[in-house]
C-alpha positions in Angstrom: 23.7 -44.5 2.7 25.6 -46.1 -0.1 29.4 -46.2 -0.5 31.9 -47.6 -2.9 35.5 -46.9 -3.9 38.6 -48.5 -5.3 38.5 -52.3 -5.6 36.5 -52.9 -2.5 33.2 -54.6 -2.5 30.1 -52.5 -2.6 28.7 -51.8 0.9 25.3 -50.7 1.8 23.2 -50.0 4.8 19.7 -49.0 5.9 17.1 -49.0 8.6 13.5 -49.3 9.4 11.8 -47.2 12.0 8.2 -47.8 13.3 6.7 -45.2 15.5 3.3 -45.9 17.0 1.3 -43.7 19.4 -1.8 -44.8 21.3 -4.1 -42.1 22.7 -5.3 -43.3 26.1 -8.5 -41.2 25.8 -9.5 -42.7 22.5 -8.8 -46.2 24.0 -11.4 -45.4 26.6 -8.9 -45.0 29.5 -8.0 -41.5 30.7 -7.5 -38.1 29.2 -4.2 -36.5 28.3 -2.2 -39.7 27.9 -0.2 -41.1 25.0 1.6 -44.4 24.9 4.6 -44.0 22.5 6.7 -46.7 21.0 9.7 -46.7 18.7 10.9 -49.9 17.1 14.1 -50.0 15.0 15.8 -52.4 12.6 19.3 -51.7 11.2 20.8 -53.8 8.3 23.7 -53.8 5.9 27.5 -53.9 6.3 28.3 -50.2 5.7 30.5 -48.8 8.5 29.0 -46.0 10.5 32.5 -44.5 11.0 33.7 -44.1 7.4 37.1 -42.5 7.1 38.4 -43.8 10.4 36.7 -41.2 12.5 35.9 -41.6 16.2 32.6 -39.8 15.8 30.2 -41.7 13.5 29.8 -40.1 10.1 26.5 -41.9 9.8 24.6 -42.1 13.0 21.7 -43.9 11.3 23.9 -46.9 11.0 25.4 -46.5 14.5 22.1 -46.7 16.5 20.5 -48.7 18.0 23.7 -49.8 19.8 24.8 -53.4 19.6 24.6 -55.8 16.7 22.7 -54.9 13.6 20.0 -57.0 11.8 17.8 -57.3 14.9 14.6 -55.7 16.0 14.9 -53.4 19.0 12.1 -51.5 20.8 14.0 -48.4 21.9 11.0 -46.6 23.3 7.9 -47.7 25.1 6.8 -45.0 27.5 3.8 -43.0 28.7 3.5 -39.3 27.8 1.1 -37.6 30.1 -0.2 -34.0 29.9 -1.2 -32.5 33.2 -3.1 -29.2 32.7 -1.7 -26.8 30.2 1.8 -26.4 31.6 3.1 -29.9 32.6 4.2 -32.8 30.5 5.6 -36.1 31.9 7.4 -38.9 30.1 7.8 -42.1 32.1 9.4 -45.4 31.0 11.8 -46.5 28.4 12.8 -43.5 26.2 14.9 -43.2 23.0 17.1 -40.2 23.9 17.4 -39.2 20.3 13.6 -38.8 20.0 13.8 -36.0 22.6 15.5 -33.9 19.9 12.9 -34.6 17.2 11.3 -31.2 17.5 14.6 -29.3 17.2 14.9 -27.5 13.8 18.6 -27.9 13.6 20.0 -30.8 15.7 18.6 -34.3 16.1 17.1 -36.5 13.4 19.1 -39.6 14.3 20.7 -39.7 10.8 17.2 -40.3 9.3 16.8 -36.6 8.5 19.0 -33.5 8.7 22.7 -34.1 9.4 24.3 -37.6 9.3 27.3 -37.0 11.6 26.6 -37.8 15.2 28.1 -34.4 16.2 24.9 -32.8 14.9 22.3 -35.6 15.0 23.1 -36.6 18.6 25.7 -34.3 20.1 27.7 -36.5 22.5 27.6 -35.6 26.2 29.5 -38.6 27.6 26.8 -39.1 30.2 23.4 -39.6 28.5 23.0 -43.1 27.0 21.1 -43.8 23.8 18.2 -45.5 25.5 17.3 -44.3 29.0 14.9 -45.6 31.6 13.4 -42.9 33.9 11.3 -39.8 33.9 11.2 -36.5 32.0 9.1 -33.6 33.4 8.6 -30.4 31.4 7.2 -27.4 33.2 6.2 -24.4 31.0 6.4 -21.1 32.8 6.7 -17.6 31.2 9.2 -16.9 29.8 11.2 -20.0 30.7 10.4 -23.7 30.2 12.0 -26.1 32.6 12.9 -29.7 31.9 13.9 -32.1 34.7 15.2 -35.6 33.9 16.0 -38.5 36.3 17.2 -41.7 34.6 19.4 -44.8 34.9 23.0 -44.0 33.8 23.5 -47.2 31.8 22.4 -47.7 28.2 19.3 -49.9 28.3 19.1 -50.7 24.6 19.2 -54.5 25.3 17.7 -54.5 28.8 13.9 -54.5 28.8 13.2 -56.1 32.2 16.5 -55.6 34.1 16.6 -56.2 37.8 19.4 -53.8 38.4 17.9 -50.4 37.3 19.8 -47.6 39.0 22.2 -50.2 40.3 25.2 -48.1 39.2 23.9 -44.7 40.2 21.6 -42.1 38.9 21.7 -39.3 36.3 20.0 -36.0 36.9 19.5 -33.3 34.3 18.0 -29.8 34.4 17.4 -27.5 31.4 16.1 -24.0 31.2 14.8 -22.9 27.7 13.7 -19.5 26.4 11.8 -19.1 23.2 10.9 -15.7 21.9 12.1 -12.8 19.9 15.8 -11.7 20.0 17.0 -8.8 17.9 13.9 -9.0 15.8 14.2 -12.7 15.1 12.4 -15.7 16.5 15.1 -17.3 18.6 15.7 -19.9 21.3 18.3 -20.3 24.1 18.7 -23.4 26.2 21.1 -24.1 29.1 21.4 -27.7 30.3 23.3 -29.2 33.2 23.7 -33.0 33.7 25.2 -34.9 36.6 25.8 -38.6 37.1 26.7 -40.4 40.3 28.0 -43.4 38.3 31.7 -44.0 38.6 33.9 -44.1 35.5 37.3 -45.1 34.4 40.1 -42.7 35.5 41.3 -41.7 32.1 44.5 -40.2 33.6 45.5 -43.7 34.8 44.7 -45.6 31.7 47.3 -48.4 30.9 47.6 -49.8 27.4 48.1 -53.6 26.7 49.2 -55.9 28.1 48.1 -54.4 31.4 44.7 -52.9 30.5 44.1 -51.5 33.9 42.8 -48.2 35.2 41.6 -46.7 38.4 38.1 -45.4 39.1 36.9 -41.9 39.3 33.7 -40.7 41.1 30.8 -39.1 39.2 30.8 -36.8 36.2 29.1 -33.6 35.0 28.3 -31.9 31.7 26.9 -28.5 30.8 25.8 -27.1 27.4 24.4 -23.9 25.9 22.4 -24.1 22.7 21.2 -21.1 20.6 19.2 -20.9 17.5 17.8 -17.9 15.6 15.7 -17.7 12.4 17.1 -15.4 9.7 14.2 -16.1 7.4 10.7 -17.3 8.4 8.2 -18.8 6.1 5.3 -16.4 5.5 2.4 -17.1 7.9 4.4 -19.9 9.6 6.3 -18.4 12.6 9.0 -20.7 13.8 9.5 -22.3 10.4 12.3 -21.3 8.1 16.0 -21.2 8.2 18.6 -19.6 10.4 21.8 -20.0 12.5 22.4 -22.5 15.3 25.2 -23.0 17.8 25.9 -25.4 20.6 28.8 -25.3 23.0 29.5 -27.7 25.9 32.0 -28.6 28.5 32.5 -31.4 31.1 34.9 -32.5 33.8 37.0 -34.3 31.2 37.7 -37.2 33.4 35.9 -39.7 33.5 33.9 -37.9 30.8 35.9 -38.5 27.5 34.3 -35.4 25.9 36.0 -32.4 27.5 34.5 -29.7 25.4 32.8 -29.3 22.0 31.3 -26.7 19.7 29.1 -27.2 16.7 27.2 -24.6 14.7 26.1 -23.5 11.3 23.2 -22.5 9.1 20.2 -24.7 8.4 16.4 -25.2 8.3 13.6 -25.4 5.8 12.7 -23.6 2.6 15.9 -22.2 1.4 14.3 -21.6 -2.0 10.8 -20.1 -2.3 10.0 -22.6 -5.0 10.9 -25.5 -2.6 9.3 -24.6 0.8 9.5 -28.1 2.2 13.1 -29.0 1.4 15.5 -28.9 4.3 19.2 -28.2 4.3 22.2 -27.6 6.7 25.8 -26.5 6.6 27.7 -27.0 9.8 31.1 -27.2 11.5 32.0 -29.2 14.6 35.0 -29.4 16.9 35.2 -32.0 19.7 37.9 -31.7 22.3 38.5 -35.2 23.8 39.7 -35.6 27.3 43.2 -34.1 27.9 43.8 -36.8 30.5 42.9 -39.5 28.0 45.2 -38.0 25.3 48.1 -37.8 27.7 47.6 -41.5 28.8 47.6 -42.7 25.2 50.5 -40.5 23.9 53.1 -41.2 22.7 52.1 -44.8 21.9 49.1 -43.5 20.1 48.7 -40.1 18.5 45.3 -38.9 19.6 44.1 -35.4 19.3 40.8 -33.6 18.8 38.3 -34.2 16.0 36.7 -31.6 13.7 34.9 -31.4 10.5 32.3 -29.8 8.2 29.1 -31.3 6.8 26.5 -30.1 4.3 23.3 -31.8 3.3 20.3 -31.0 1.1 17.0 -33.0 1.6 14.8 -32.9 -1.5 11.2 -33.6 -0.9 10.0 -35.6 -4.0 6.5 -36.4 -2.7 4.9 -36.5 0.8 6.2 -40.0 1.2 9.6 -39.9 -0.5 12.6 -37.7 0.3 16.1 -37.9 -1.2 19.2 -36.2 0.5 22.7 -35.6 -0.6 25.3 -35.3 2.2 29.0 -34.3 2.1 31.4 -34.4 4.9 35.1 -33.5 5.4 36.6 -34.6 8.7 39.9 -34.4 10.4 39.9 -37.6 12.5 41.2 -37.7 16.1 43.7 -40.5 15.4 46.8 -38.7 14.2 47.9 -41.4 11.7 44.6 -41.3 9.9 44.3 -39.1 6.8 41.5 -36.5 6.5 38.4 -38.1 5.3 35.9 -37.0 2.6 32.6 -38.9 2.9 29.8 -38.5 0.4 26.4 -40.0 1.1 23.0 -40.4 -0.6 20.0 -41.1 1.6 16.5 -42.0 0.6 13.6 -41.8 3.2 10.3 -43.5 2.5 7.3 -42.9 4.8 4.5 -45.4 5.0 
């Protein structure tokens, strides 16, 4: 994304992503296995939170976490197929990659929406890079996904000696994909629990004390729905439609008490442009009431909401150009509403 305004210097930012898959059978090892890797490099000085927002308006420049201009291997794990119904992921996993197949959410800012509310809807529990296992069991008509992973972000920890030292996260999802009201649709319910203790947001003290108590565990539950209003001829499950995700949590120690995001998006809005993607969405994130009470009145802190629209124009198979527009009401009360315009180019090698 590029940005420039007023008398400020011109800021820029970008990233490289390298995704490599190694088929274990073709390597002469065993059948049904795939070793997956994802290497990332983020550069430039462009702020990922343009407009003073708490949620990143450009998640591509937010992740991987930590300092930019360094190479990070965010995924190196085994994907193993067992029969026709079971898939297992084991190892170091980029959590955003788990959304790669979603038609509406995900994309990590590299495709689809830029705002983290859509590209990586925050749960307050799941870190950007997890170490653990993901098991998917396909049964008719429900597909189940079970996840067990370390609660800490392991972006910078490759060979840590304290995995699961602060607790464990467990997540269960039930997904239905089929026809609803004559349209190809999907419905997913997810519940996540962490045994990791967090800061008691209701006892937060501002400087100079900077102290807080501790609060045991946390939970998060979400419901996600998507339905195609138009499907590409001969390509079921490809087209454009409506999407909605709503979520809730304990609100303490989880800083995200509730959220809702939805809109219209997909692929092939115009018959003459079947491969272009687009999206128009609204999000509202309700931050912890306990946290807001602790910070007020010294700091005016309310909820954050906004709208975003993008259009991704496929120039060739290897080049895509996207225009992205956002209007956000930031959570910090003394910050003006922000209008953020972005231009993104994606080159595939």
